[in-house]
C-alpha positions as a Markdown table, in Angstrom:
| # | Residue | x | y | z |
|---|---|---|---|---|
| 1 | Met | -76.9 | -182.1 | 64.7 |
| 2 | Asp | -80.5 | -182.2 | 65.7 |
| 3 | Asn | -82.0 | -178.8 | 66.7 |
| 4 | Thr | -85.6 | -179.9 | 67.2 |
| 5 | His | -85.2 | -180.4 | 71.0 |
| 6 | Ala | -84.8 | -177.4 | 73.4 |
| 7 | Ser | -82.2 | -177.6 | 76.1 |
| 8 | Pro | -83.4 | -177.4 | 79.7 |
| 9 | Lys | -81.9 | -173.9 | 80.0 |
| 10 | Gln | -83.9 | -172.6 | 77.0 |
| 11 | Val | -87.1 | -174.1 | 78.5 |
| 12 | Ile | -86.4 | -172.4 | 81.9 |
| 13 | Asn | -85.7 | -169.1 | 80.2 |
| 14 | Ala | -88.9 | -169.2 | 78.1 |
| 15 | Ala | -91.0 | -170.1 | 81.2 |
| 16 | Ala | -89.4 | -167.3 | 83.2 |
| 17 | Leu | -90.1 | -164.8 | 80.4 |
| 18 | Ala | -93.7 | -166.0 | 80.1 |
| 19 | Ala | -94.2 | -165.7 | 83.8 |
| 20 | Val | -92.9 | -162.1 | 83.8 |
| 21 | Cys | -95.2 | -161.2 | 80.9 |
| 22 | Val | -98.2 | -162.6 | 82.6 |
| 23 | Ala | -97.3 | -160.8 | 85.8 |
| 24 | Leu | -97.0 | -157.5 | 84.0 |
| 25 | Val | -100.3 | -157.9 | 82.3 |
| 26 | Ala | -102.1 | -159.1 | 85.4 |
| 27 | Met | -100.6 | -156.6 | 87.8 |
| 28 | Pro | -99.9 | -153.2 | 86.2 |
| 29 | Glu | -98.5 | -151.9 | 89.5 |
| 30 | Leu | -95.4 | -154.0 | 88.7 |
| 31 | Ala | -94.9 | -152.0 | 85.5 |
| 32 | Phe | -95.0 | -148.8 | 87.5 |
| 33 | Ala | -98.0 | -147.5 | 85.6 |
| 34 | Gln | -98.8 | -143.9 | 86.5 |
| 35 | Asp | -102.2 | -142.3 | 87.0 |
| 36 | Val | -103.3 | -139.9 | 84.3 |
| 37 | Ser | -105.8 | -137.9 | 86.2 |
| 38 | Gly | -103.6 | -134.9 | 86.2 |
| 39 | Ala | -103.2 | -134.9 | 82.5 |
| 40 | Ser | -106.9 | -135.2 | 81.9 |
| 41 | Thr | -107.5 | -132.3 | 84.2 |
| 42 | Arg | -105.0 | -130.2 | 82.3 |
| 43 | Val | -106.5 | -131.1 | 78.9 |
| 44 | Asn | -110.0 | -130.4 | 80.2 |
| 45 | Ser | -109.0 | -127.0 | 81.5 |
| 46 | Phe | -107.3 | -126.2 | 78.2 |
| 47 | Phe | -110.5 | -126.9 | 76.3 |
| 48 | Thr | -112.5 | -124.9 | 78.8 |
| 49 | Asn | -110.2 | -121.9 | 78.3 |
| 50 | Leu | -110.5 | -122.4 | 74.5 |
| 51 | Asn | -114.3 | -122.5 | 74.8 |
| 52 | Gly | -114.2 | -119.2 | 76.7 |
| 53 | Leu | -112.2 | -117.5 | 74.0 |
| 54 | Leu | -114.5 | -118.9 | 71.3 |
| 55 | Asp | -117.5 | -117.5 | 73.2 |
| 56 | Val | -116.0 | -114.0 | 73.1 |
| 57 | Ala | -115.0 | -114.3 | 69.4 |
| 58 | Ser | -118.3 | -115.7 | 68.3 |
| 59 | Val | -120.3 | -112.7 | 69.6 |
| 60 | Ala | -117.9 | -110.3 | 67.7 |
| 61 | Ile | -117.9 | -112.3 | 64.5 |
| 62 | Val | -121.7 | -112.7 | 64.3 |
| 63 | Thr | -122.2 | -109.0 | 65.1 |
| 64 | Ile | -119.7 | -108.0 | 62.3 |
| 65 | Ala | -121.4 | -110.3 | 59.8 |
| 66 | Val | -124.8 | -109.0 | 60.5 |
| 67 | Ile | -123.7 | -105.4 | 60.4 |
| 68 | Phe | -121.8 | -105.9 | 57.2 |
| 69 | Ser | -124.8 | -107.7 | 55.6 |
| 70 | Gly | -127.3 | -105.1 | 56.8 |
| 71 | Tyr | -125.1 | -102.3 | 55.4 |
| 72 | Gln | -124.8 | -104.1 | 52.0 |
| 73 | Ile | -128.6 | -104.6 | 51.8 |
| 74 | Ala | -129.5 | -101.1 | 53.0 |
| 75 | Phe | -127.0 | -98.9 | 51.2 |
| 76 | Asn | -125.5 | -100.9 | 48.3 |
| 77 | His | -128.9 | -102.4 | 47.2 |
| 78 | Lys | -127.6 | -106.0 | 47.5 |
| 79 | Arg | -130.0 | -108.9 | 47.7 |
| 80 | Ile | -130.1 | -111.4 | 50.5 |
| 81 | Gly | -128.6 | -114.0 | 48.1 |
| 82 | Asp | -125.6 | -111.7 | 47.6 |
| 83 | Val | -124.8 | -111.5 | 51.3 |
| 84 | Ala | -125.9 | -115.0 | 52.3 |
| 85 | Pro | -122.3 | -116.4 | 52.2 |
| 86 | Val | -121.2 | -113.8 | 54.7 |
| 87 | Leu | -124.2 | -114.4 | 57.0 |
| 88 | Ile | -123.9 | -118.2 | 56.8 |
| 89 | Gly | -120.1 | -118.1 | 57.4 |
| 90 | Gly | -120.5 | -115.7 | 60.3 |
| 91 | Phe | -123.1 | -117.9 | 62.0 |
| 92 | Leu | -121.0 | -121.0 | 61.5 |
| 93 | Ile | -117.9 | -119.4 | 62.9 |
| 94 | Gly | -120.1 | -117.9 | 65.7 |
| 95 | Ala | -121.5 | -121.3 | 66.4 |
| 96 | Ala | -118.1 | -122.9 | 67.0 |
| 97 | Ala | -118.2 | -122.1 | 70.7 |
| 98 | Gln | -121.6 | -123.7 | 71.1 |
| 99 | Ile | -120.5 | -126.8 | 69.1 |
| 100 | Thr | -117.5 | -127.1 | 71.4 |
| 101 | Lys | -119.8 | -126.9 | 74.4 |
| 102 | Met | -121.9 | -129.8 | 72.9 |
| 103 | Leu | -118.8 | -131.9 | 72.3 |
| 104 | Leu | -117.0 | -131.3 | 75.6 |
| 105 | Pro | -118.3 | -133.0 | 78.6 |
| 106 | Glu | -119.1 | -131.4 | 81.9 |
| 107 | Ser | -116.9 | -133.9 | 83.8 |
| 108 | Val | -114.0 | -136.1 | 83.0 |
| 109 | Thr | -115.9 | -139.3 | 83.8 |
| 110 | Ser | -118.3 | -138.7 | 81.0 |
| 111 | Thr | -115.3 | -138.5 | 78.6 |
| 112 | Ser | -114.5 | -142.1 | 79.3 |
| 113 | Met | -118.1 | -143.1 | 78.6 |
| 114 | Leu | -118.0 | -141.2 | 75.2 |
| 115 | Leu | -114.6 | -142.9 | 74.4 |
| 116 | Glu | -116.1 | -146.3 | 75.2 |
| 117 | Gln | -119.0 | -145.7 | 72.9 |
| 118 | Val | -116.7 | -144.6 | 70.1 |
| 119 | Met | -114.5 | -147.6 | 70.6 |
| 120 | Thr | -117.4 | -150.0 | 70.5 |
| 121 | Gln | -118.7 | -148.5 | 67.2 |
| 122 | Met | -115.3 | -148.6 | 65.4 |
| 123 | Pro | -114.7 | -151.7 | 63.2 |
| 124 | Tyr | -111.7 | -153.8 | 64.0 |
| 125 | Ala | -108.9 | -153.4 | 61.6 |
């Protein structure tokens, strides 16, 4: 039995499958693709709320770090080098809110621009 030739039914099925795949790629409305604008708004509002919490926490953490370091220097006769880890850690934690502000865009459309830049810089696997 020779299996090198496809039957007309197999050819028609393959052509129909190819036509459906091309139609789905060419017209995403046929695939019932949904808009994601609501999701991006929710994600953006979540990170905005997180940024607000970090703003409040950063002021408290930096204040506590400076008070602790000042107390150690003034009353326990510590050197700056002894309290430097506390100061550096406090300022890094306090800067988290500002770093978040730098990384988060003001609008959703600028996120797509950032994503496009990241994707063009990534090497293909």
